[in-house]
C-alpha positions in Angstrom: 5.8 22.1 -5.2 3.9 23.4 -2.1 2.1 21.0 0.1 -1.2 22.7 -0.7 -0.7 22.0 -4.4 0.2 18.4 -3.7 -3.0 17.9 -1.7 -5.0 19.5 -4.4 -3.6 17.1 -7.0 -4.4 14.2 -4.7 -8.0 15.3 -4.2 -8.4 15.6 -8.0 -7.2 12.1 -8.6 -8.9 10.2 -5.7 -10.9 8.1 -8.0 -8.0 5.8 -9.1 -9.8 2.5 -8.9 -10.7 1.6 -12.5 -11.0 -2.2 -12.5 -12.6 -5.0 -10.5 -14.9 -2.7 -8.5 -17.7 -5.2 -8.0 -17.9 -6.8 -4.6 -16.2 -10.1 -4.5 -17.0 -13.4 -2.9 -14.8 -13.9 0.1 -15.5 -17.7 0.3 -14.5 -18.2 -3.3 -11.4 -16.0 -2.7 -10.3 -18.1 0.3 -9.9 -21.1 -2.0 -7.6 -19.2 -4.3 -5.7 -17.7 -1.4 -5.1 -21.2 0.1 -3.8 -22.6 -3.2 -1.9 -19.6 -4.6 -1.3 -16.7 -2.1 -0.9 -18.1 1.4 2.8 -19.2 1.0 3.9 -15.6 0.6 1.2 -13.5 2.2 -0.1 -15.9 4.9 -3.4 -17.7 5.0 -5.0 -14.7 6.6 -3.0 -12.1 4.8 -0.7 -11.4 7.7 2.6 -12.1 6.0 5.5 -13.0 8.3 7.9 -12.5 5.4 8.9 -8.9 5.7 9.6 -8.4 2.0 6.0 -9.4 1.2 3.1 -7.1 2.1 0.5 -7.7 4.7 -2.8 -7.8 2.9 -5.2 -8.5 5.8 -7.8 -5.7 6.2 -6.5 -3.9 3.1 -9.2 -2.2 1.1 -10.5 -4.8 -1.5 -10.6 -2.2 -4.3 -7.0 -1.4 -3.8 -6.0 -5.1 -3.8 -8.0 -5.7 -7.0 -6.4 -2.7 -8.7 -2.9 -3.9 -7.9 -3.7 -7.4 -9.2 -5.1 -5.9 -12.4 -2.0 -3.7 -12.7 0.3 -6.7 -12.3 -1.7 -8.6 -15.0 -1.5 -5.7 -17.4 2.1 -5.0 -16.8 1.4 -1.5 -15.4 3.0 -2.6 -12.2 6.0 -4.9 -12.6 7.0 -7.9 -10.5 8.0 -11.2 -12.0 6.3 -13.3 -9.3 3.1 -11.3 -9.0 2.8 -10.8 -12.8 2.9 -14.5 -13.3 0.3 -15.2 -10.6 -2.0 -12.4 -11.8 -1.9 -13.7 -15.3 -3.9 -16.7 -14.3 -6.6 -14.7 -12.5 -9.8 -13.4 -14.0 -11.3 -10.1 -12.9 -13.8 -12.1 -10.8 -10.9 -14.0 -9.2 -9.2 -10.8 -8.3 -12.4 -9.4 -6.7 -12.8 -12.6 -4.7 -9.3 -12.6 -3.4 -9.5 -9.0 -2.6 -12.8 -9.5 -0.7 -11.2 -12.4 1.3 -8.1 -10.4 2.3 -10.2 -7.3 3.1 -12.3 -9.3 5.5 -9.4 -10.6 7.6 -8.1 -8.9 10.7 -4.8 -7.1 10.3 -2.2 -7.8 13.0 -0.5 -4.9 14.9 3.2 -4.5 14.3 5.8 -2.6 16.3 8.4 0.1 15.3 12.0 -0.6 16.2 12.8 3.0 17.1 10.5 5.4 15.4 7.9 6.0 18.2 6.4 9.2 19.5 8.5 12.3 18.8 10.7 10.4 16.2 11.6 11.5 12.7 9.3 8.8 11.3 6.3 10.2 13.3 7.1 13.8 12.2 7.1 12.8 8.6 4.0 10.7 8.8 2.0 13.3 10.7 3.5 16.5 9.5 5.4 15.9 6.3 8.5 17.9 5.4 7.3 21.4 4.6 10.7 22.6 3.5 10.7 20.3 0.5 7.0 20.1 -0.2 6.3 16.6 1.2 2.8 16.4 2.6 1.9 14.4 5.8 1.4 10.7 5.0 -1.6 11.0 7.4 -3.4 13.4 5.0 -4.1 10.5 2.7 -3.5 7.4 4.7 -5.2 8.5 7.9 -3.9 9.2 11.4 -3.9 5.5 12.3 -2.9 4.3 8.9 -6.3 2.9 8.1 -6.4 4.6 4.7 -9.5 5.8 2.9 -11.5 3.1 1.3 -11.2 3.0 -2.5 -9.0 6.1 -2.5 -5.9 5.3 -0.5 -4.5 2.0 0.9 -4.3 0.9 4.5 -0.7 1.2 5.8 -1.2 0.3 9.5 1.3 -2.4 10.6 2.8 -2.9 7.1 6.3 -4.3 7.1 8.9 -1.6 7.1 11.1 -3.5 4.6 8.2 -3.7 2.1 7.4 0.0 2.6 11.0 1.1 2.0 11.1 -1.1 -1.1 8.0 0.5 -2.5 9.2 4.1 -1.7 12.5 3.3 -3.5 10.6 1.9 -6.5 8.5 5.0 -6.7 11.7 7.1 -6.3 13.4 5.3 -9.2 10.2 5.3 -11.4 10.2 1.5 -11.3 6.7 1.6 -9.9 4.5 4.0 -11.7 0.9 3.0 -11.1 0.2 6.0 -8.8 -2.2 8.5 -10.3 -0.8 11.9 -11.0 2.6 10.7 -10.0 1.9 11.7 -6.4 3.8 8.9 -4.7 6.7 9.3 -7.2 6.9 13.0 -6.5 6.8 12.4 -2.7 9.4 9.6 -2.8 11.7 11.7 -4.9 12.1 14.2 -2.1 12.8 11.7 0.7 16.3 10.6 1.7 17.1 6.9 2.4 17.1 7.8 6.1 13.7 9.5 5.9 12.2 6.6 4.0 13.5 4.1 6.6 12.2 6.3 9.5 8.7 6.7 8.2 8.5 3.0 7.2 9.5 2.0 10.7 6.9 4.3 12.1 4.3 2.8 9.8 5.2 -0.7 10.9 4.1 0.2 14.4 1.1 2.3 13.5 -2.3 1.3 14.7 
């Protein structure tokens, strides 16, 4: 599939947020985070556990959607499904509002800096196999596009690789139009690792 066709599909399906769109109450969300989320994601959403995503400054709509998907079983994770099961839609919106209001910390790449394979994939894609630039949806600095595409800036490389592999294997399937599954299916392990490392240092 050509990059132009991939981008066309992405643009058609940008409205992927279907639940918990109402603005949440960050103060109420902080109480839930303190009691339920902080141990894994950090009190301010800047997780220091590299297998757990950083949630600080993430778009609230994206967080709320993921929580709803964990609760419904559309996205599978034993720990998160159990936690989401005890949250109402209002709770999800509140938690999302709290994390979204926190300042994300800057990470650093181990080796994929300017001119690296990771940068080339993130900024230019891989035209020969129809992989679009990550920046086309997630932005040049990884800030994402509110509601449509999540923030990636500073995200742990280990977590990013895990998610890319889950999309590749079809174990994660809550991406609209199978866009991330299609992209991941065309990346080698080395390419996933490179772009994930670059994302970790992106800001």
